[in-house]
C-alpha positions, 0 to 999 in steps of 0.5 A: 507716432503719437497722435496728439491734438490741437487742444494743447494750443488752447482756445483763441483766435490767433494763428497757431504754428508748431512753434506756438507755445502750448497753453492748454486750458482744458483737462483734455488739452493738458493731458495731451500735452503731458503725453507729448512730453512723456514721449519726448522723454522716451525718445531722448533715452536713445535719441540717435535711433528712436523716431518720434513724430507728434501729430496735432490733427484738427477736426478729423472726419470721415466714415464712422466719425459721428462727431462734428462734421456728421452733425454739421451735415445732418443739421444742414440736411434737416435745415436746423443748422445756422451760422452762430454769430459769424460765417468766418469762424475758422475750423481747421480739419483733416480727412481721416484717410489723408491723416492715415496716409501721412502716418504711413509716409512718416513711419513706414515709407521713410525714416526720420530719426529724431523728433518732429511735430506736425499740425495736420490740417488743410492749408489754409484752414477753411472757415465754417461757410467754406466747409458748409458750401463744399459739403453741400456741393459734394453731396448734391445738397442745396440749403440756405443757411441763416446767420443769427447775430451773437447779440441775439444768440447769446441771450437766447442761449442763457434763457433756453439753455437751462430749460432744455436748450442744451439738447439742441445745442443752444447753451452758452458754453456750446454757442461760445465754442461755435464762435471761436476759431480753431486757427491752426497753421498747416504750412509745415505739412504743406511744405513737406515732401508729403503730397496730399491725395485728396482736395477738400471737396474730394474728401466729402465726395469720397466720404459720401461714396463710402456711405453709398451716397446716402449721407455722411455718417 
């Protein structure tokens, strides 16, 4: 089992399936794609006996993440999060417990000789508005989130970024990233024999319970 990333696909709005030609455009994405090829070579040495499953997860979230989803929750809770340019930016994601359950299904409960690649994301992938609304519902939070148009946001990022805006996420590179979708197709996983244990809303409720209903961290 090799845990890769969706980074090898590169940043673009187009839907990516497991058949999409990887075009990584960051050092991280390049390193993950190279690592995938190293594992491919390992499997070929004894291809009739060696199993290789490469997983490309979207945003992985859950207790102890301290990453994108944690920041998204805190931003809403403290009322400083806003939609950057659009509300329909797709952010493919997967709950960490669901991901581990899939690992177990592939590598412990069953034998799958050969090589296979899976995008590990909910299908269809959710957009930022759906994520925010589901997160709020699951954690008993009510917040109105403002939409700031890109024609306002980008000039502000160029002005305030160099003078401390980066600490608040107001930086051109950060703003551009927020407005670009991670549009990853999870149909192959959804069509497999693996059955999802959690609904999307359930994942946030479970995480909330893991944190004693004190927040998402």
